[in-house]
Residue frames as qw, qx, qy, qz and C-alpha x, y, z in Angstrom:
[[0.000, 0.887, 0.461, 0.000, 0.00, 0.00, 0.00],
 [0.415, 0.335, -0.001, 0.846, 1.19, 3.46, -0.81],
 [0.311, -0.809, -0.450, 0.216, 0.73, 6.04, 1.94],
 [0.503, -0.031, 0.020, 0.863, 3.18, 8.70, 0.74],
 [0.041, -0.320, -0.217, -0.921, 0.51, 11.29, -0.11],
 [0.468, -0.611, -0.622, -0.143, -1.90, 10.56, 2.73],
 [0.230, 0.049, -0.373, 0.897, -1.97, 13.73, 4.83],
 [0.274, -0.725, -0.602, -0.191, -4.75, 15.07, 7.06],
 [0.030, -0.535, 0.238, -0.810, -5.25, 18.31, 8.96],
 [0.605, -0.445, -0.645, 0.139, -5.67, 17.60, 12.65],
 [0.134, -0.687, 0.214, -0.682, -5.99, 19.59, 15.87],
 [0.061, 0.126, -0.821, 0.553, -5.74, 19.02, 19.59],
 [0.262, -0.513, -0.811, -0.103, -8.89, 17.56, 21.16],
 [0.244, -0.678, -0.097, -0.687, -11.31, 20.09, 22.56],
 [0.360, -0.020, -0.730, 0.581, -10.71, 20.55, 26.26],
 [0.351, -0.511, -0.187, -0.762, -14.13, 22.01, 27.05],
 [0.785, -0.492, -0.362, -0.101, -14.94, 19.61, 29.88],
 [0.699, -0.132, -0.299, 0.635, -11.48, 20.05, 31.40],
 [0.112, 0.381, -0.024, 0.918, -11.84, 23.84, 31.16],
 [0.547, -0.575, -0.216, -0.569, -15.12, 23.75, 33.11],
 [0.841, -0.377, -0.344, 0.181, -13.70, 21.41, 35.76],
 [0.572, 0.019, -0.214, 0.792, -10.57, 23.52, 36.26],
 [0.093, -0.486, -0.083, -0.865, -12.61, 26.73, 36.28],
 [0.694, -0.577, -0.303, -0.306, -14.85, 25.26, 38.99],
 [0.798, -0.284, -0.289, 0.445, -11.82, 24.22, 41.10],
 [0.363, 0.242, -0.083, 0.896, -10.21, 27.63, 40.61],
 [0.317, -0.573, -0.162, -0.738, -13.39, 29.43, 41.65],
 [0.788, -0.525, -0.317, -0.056, -13.84, 27.21, 44.74],
 [0.715, -0.119, -0.229, 0.650, -10.22, 27.75, 45.76],
 [0.155, 0.376, 0.012, 0.914, -10.47, 31.49, 45.20],
 [0.519, -0.624, -0.262, -0.521, -13.69, 31.66, 47.21],
 [0.816, -0.441, -0.305, 0.215, -12.12, 29.75, 50.13],
 [0.563, 0.054, -0.142, 0.812, -9.03, 31.97, 50.05],
 [0.054, -0.486, -0.101, -0.867, -11.08, 35.18, 49.94],
 [0.650, -0.610, -0.295, -0.344, -13.28, 34.00, 52.84],
 [0.844, -0.470, -0.135, 0.222, -10.37, 32.97, 55.05],
 [0.572, 0.518, -0.182, 0.610, -7.60, 35.45, 54.25],
 [0.213, -0.722, 0.256, -0.606, -8.10, 37.32, 57.55],
 [0.787, -0.449, 0.301, -0.296, -8.30, 34.18, 59.68],
 [0.761, 0.437, -0.474, 0.072, -5.04, 32.44, 58.81],
 [0.314, -0.704, 0.543, -0.333, -3.67, 32.16, 62.35],
 [0.674, -0.272, 0.669, -0.155, -4.16, 28.46, 62.97],
 [0.819, 0.371, 0.438, 0.006, -4.46, 27.36, 59.38],
 [0.049, 0.797, -0.391, -0.458, -1.42, 28.91, 57.71],
 [0.267, -0.233, 0.871, 0.339, -0.26, 25.65, 56.09],
 [0.402, 0.505, 0.763, -0.014, -3.77, 24.91, 54.81],
 [0.238, 0.881, 0.115, -0.393, -4.05, 28.47, 53.51],
 [0.050, -0.642, 0.610, 0.462, -0.71, 28.18, 51.67],
 [0.356, 0.055, 0.910, 0.207, -1.76, 24.78, 50.27],
 [0.391, 0.707, 0.569, -0.156, -5.02, 26.25, 48.95],
 [0.143, 0.858, -0.196, -0.452, -3.13, 29.17, 47.40],
 [0.182, -0.410, 0.804, 0.391, -0.76, 26.73, 45.70],
 [0.391, 0.318, 0.862, 0.053, -3.64, 24.54, 44.52],
 [0.334, 0.827, 0.324, -0.316, -5.51, 27.56, 43.15],
 [0.063, 0.760, -0.449, -0.465, -2.41, 28.74, 41.28],
 [0.292, -0.137, 0.904, 0.279, -1.92, 25.22, 39.88],
 [0.412, 0.577, 0.698, -0.097, -5.54, 25.20, 38.67],
 [0.236, 0.879, 0.004, -0.414, -5.02, 28.60, 37.07],
 [0.099, -0.563, 0.698, 0.431, -1.85, 27.41, 35.31],
 [0.339, 0.122, 0.918, 0.167, -3.54, 24.21, 34.06],
 [0.376, 0.737, 0.485, -0.283, -6.57, 26.21, 32.93],
 [0.169, 0.818, -0.285, -0.470, -4.34, 28.52, 30.88],
 [0.193, -0.344, 0.856, 0.336, -2.51, 25.51, 29.42],
 [0.393, 0.365, 0.844, 0.006, -5.74, 23.71, 28.40],
 [0.341, 0.837, 0.238, -0.355, -7.17, 26.88, 26.85],
 [0.020, 0.704, -0.536, -0.465, -3.91, 27.42, 24.94],
 [0.256, -0.111, 0.925, 0.259, -3.96, 23.82, 23.63],
 [0.424, 0.566, 0.680, -0.193, -7.63, 24.06, 22.67],
 [0.357, 0.892, 0.121, -0.248, -7.05, 27.12, 20.50],
 [0.399, -0.468, 0.585, 0.528, -3.69, 26.10, 19.01],
 [0.509, 0.523, -0.353, -0.585, -3.45, 26.18, 15.26],
 [0.966, 0.144, 0.127, -0.172, -4.00, 23.00, 13.28],
 [0.181, -0.583, 0.746, 0.265, -1.16, 20.66, 12.37],
 [0.726, 0.338, -0.411, -0.436, -0.91, 17.65, 10.08],
 [0.749, -0.216, 0.621, -0.089, -0.89, 13.87, 10.21],
 [0.512, 0.547, -0.559, -0.356, 0.98, 11.93, 7.52],
 [0.903, -0.119, 0.396, -0.120, 0.68, 8.19, 7.06],
 [0.285, 0.614, -0.701, -0.224, 3.68, 6.39, 5.57],
 [0.814, 0.049, -0.538, -0.215, 3.94, 2.66, 4.95],
 [0.716, -0.111, -0.587, 0.362, 6.08, 1.94, 8.04],
 [0.272, -0.181, -0.414, 0.850, 5.62, 5.11, 10.11],
 [0.057, -0.840, -0.512, -0.172, 3.20, 7.84, 11.04],
 [0.359, 0.112, -0.142, 0.916, 4.13, 11.54, 11.35],
 [0.175, -0.866, -0.465, 0.060, 2.40, 14.13, 13.50],
 [0.020, 0.986, -0.130, -0.100, 3.77, 17.55, 12.54],
 [0.309, 0.751, -0.580, 0.072, 7.52, 17.12, 12.93],
 [0.459, -0.390, 0.760, -0.245, 7.49, 13.93, 15.02],
 [0.676, 0.241, -0.596, -0.360, 7.76, 10.55, 13.28],
 [0.649, -0.299, 0.613, -0.337, 6.70, 7.34, 15.03],
 [0.242, 0.260, -0.886, -0.297, 7.73, 3.99, 13.62],
 [0.768, -0.176, -0.329, -0.520, 4.98, 1.37, 13.37],
 [0.688, -0.016, -0.684, 0.244, 7.01, -1.07, 15.49],
 [0.155, 0.076, -0.537, 0.826, 6.80, 1.41, 18.41],
 [0.507, -0.191, -0.056, -0.839, 2.99, 1.72, 18.28],
 [0.208, 0.011, 0.918, -0.337, 1.06, -0.53, 20.68],
 [0.198, 0.550, 0.808, 0.076, -2.43, 0.32, 19.36],
 [0.079, -0.194, -0.204, -0.956, -4.57, 3.00, 17.77],
 [0.027, -0.475, -0.803, 0.359, -7.69, 3.93, 19.73],
 [0.118, -0.397, -0.343, -0.843, -10.76, 5.96, 18.82],
 [0.084, -0.376, -0.711, 0.588, -12.88, 7.55, 21.55],
 [0.289, 0.518, 0.260, -0.762, -16.33, 8.94, 20.76],
 [0.478, 0.407, 0.729, 0.272, -18.53, 8.99, 17.70],
 [0.226, 0.924, 0.294, -0.092, -19.72, 12.55, 17.03],
 [0.244, 0.891, -0.365, 0.115, -16.29, 14.21, 17.13],
 [0.966, -0.168, -0.110, 0.162, -14.00, 11.22, 17.59],
 [0.176, -0.859, 0.481, 0.000, -10.62, 11.57, 19.26],
 [0.907, 0.271, -0.299, 0.122, -7.84, 9.34, 17.96],
 [0.458, -0.779, 0.426, -0.045, -5.09, 8.24, 20.32],
 [0.748, 0.428, -0.494, 0.115, -1.81, 6.54, 19.47],
 [0.732, -0.626, 0.254, -0.084, -0.60, 4.45, 22.41],
 [0.398, 0.661, -0.632, 0.072, 3.08, 3.73, 22.27],
 [0.831, -0.060, -0.550, 0.060, 4.56, 0.45, 23.51],
 [0.506, 0.015, -0.550, 0.665, 6.61, 1.94, 26.34],
 [0.187, -0.227, 0.183, -0.938, 3.83, 4.27, 27.63],
 [0.066, 0.296, 0.890, -0.341, 0.94, 3.48, 29.97],
 [0.295, 0.744, 0.458, -0.386, -1.28, 6.28, 28.66],
 [0.554, 0.652, 0.318, 0.410, -1.53, 8.21, 25.41],
 [0.429, -0.233, -0.053, 0.871, 1.05, 11.04, 25.30],
 [0.130, 0.674, 0.248, -0.684, -0.13, 14.62, 24.87],
 [0.206, 0.520, -0.444, -0.700, 0.89, 14.99, 21.21],
 [0.025, 0.039, -0.955, -0.293, -0.47, 11.55, 20.26],
 [0.185, 0.566, 0.775, -0.213, -4.17, 12.40, 20.69],
 [0.031, 0.201, -0.281, -0.938, -5.96, 14.46, 18.08],
 [0.516, 0.568, 0.553, -0.324, -9.18, 15.17, 16.18],
 [0.418, 0.256, 0.561, 0.667, -9.52, 15.47, 12.43],
 [0.095, 0.364, 0.074, -0.924, -10.43, 18.95, 11.22],
 [0.648, 0.382, -0.124, -0.648, -12.20, 17.80, 8.08],
 [0.737, 0.269, -0.572, -0.240, -12.94, 14.44, 6.43],
 [0.405, -0.480, 0.682, -0.375, -12.87, 12.66, 9.78],
 [0.923, 0.092, 0.282, -0.246, -14.57, 9.53, 8.40],
 [0.781, 0.563, -0.241, 0.121, -11.96, 9.18, 5.68],
 [0.056, 0.712, -0.595, 0.368, -9.17, 9.94, 8.16],
 [0.656, -0.329, 0.585, -0.345, -10.32, 7.24, 10.57],
 [0.943, 0.289, 0.121, -0.110, -10.69, 4.74, 7.70],
 [0.574, 0.678, -0.400, 0.227, -7.17, 5.49, 6.50],
 [0.231, -0.608, 0.650, -0.393, -5.79, 5.16, 10.05],
 [0.853, -0.091, 0.427, -0.285, -7.58, 1.81, 10.34],
 [0.868, 0.485, -0.095, 0.036, -6.11, 0.65, 7.01],
 [0.255, 0.731, -0.544, 0.322, -2.66, 1.79, 8.13],
 [0.521, -0.454, 0.614, -0.382, -3.04, -0.11, 11.42],
 [0.941, 0.128, 0.266, -0.168, -4.16, -3.28, 9.62],
 [0.685, 0.656, -0.286, 0.134, -1.28, -2.96, 7.16],
 [0.177, 0.614, -0.632, 0.438, 1.19, -2.76, 10.06],
 [0.654, -0.231, -0.718, 0.059, -0.59, -5.42, 12.22],
 [0.043, 0.099, -0.486, 0.867, -1.48, -2.91, 14.94],
 [0.049, -0.546, -0.823, 0.149, -4.76, -3.27, 16.87],
 [0.111, -0.243, -0.157, -0.951, -7.35, -0.58, 16.09],
 [0.216, -0.439, -0.842, 0.228, -9.97, -0.34, 18.84],
 [0.233, -0.608, -0.208, -0.729, -12.97, 1.86, 19.69],
 [0.627, -0.542, -0.511, 0.227, -12.75, 2.56, 23.43],
 [0.215, -0.965, 0.054, -0.138, -12.07, 5.26, 25.97],
 [0.782, 0.135, -0.261, 0.549, -8.43, 5.95, 26.73],
 [0.430, -0.810, -0.115, 0.382, -6.50, 8.00, 29.24],
 [0.558, 0.546, 0.043, 0.623, -4.49, 10.94, 28.02],
 [0.373, -0.263, -0.286, 0.843, -2.62, 13.80, 29.61],
 [0.138, 0.446, 0.178, -0.866, -4.91, 16.83, 30.08]]
């Protein structure tokens, strides 16, 4: 099979649910800090921990929003490898390809030495998602890699 001209536009998965969860945690932490900033006498360590947690939520929120609105990049299928932007993954290093969801499916590439899908290895197709998933499935079958429809864990 010839995969030299098989290229698709892809983007990072939408982080809408993660944005709402982090926003909720940030608001709860901010509310607790604002309610207790005058009464820190006996709870200084707890107060500092909540401040740190709130700042962590704010940082993660900014990171997820940045990744959600990043510009599109490309996926190229080659006969023995797959390229995502400038990163090439050999087929022998891929454990399985996974698809999560049906309306706007997210594709994840699980590598053999990783327990979860790395950040750059999960994506959504911008256009022609049905054809993109079919081509990924053909590529996986060609390289004897399992292609499964199931939920998978990924970083953020």
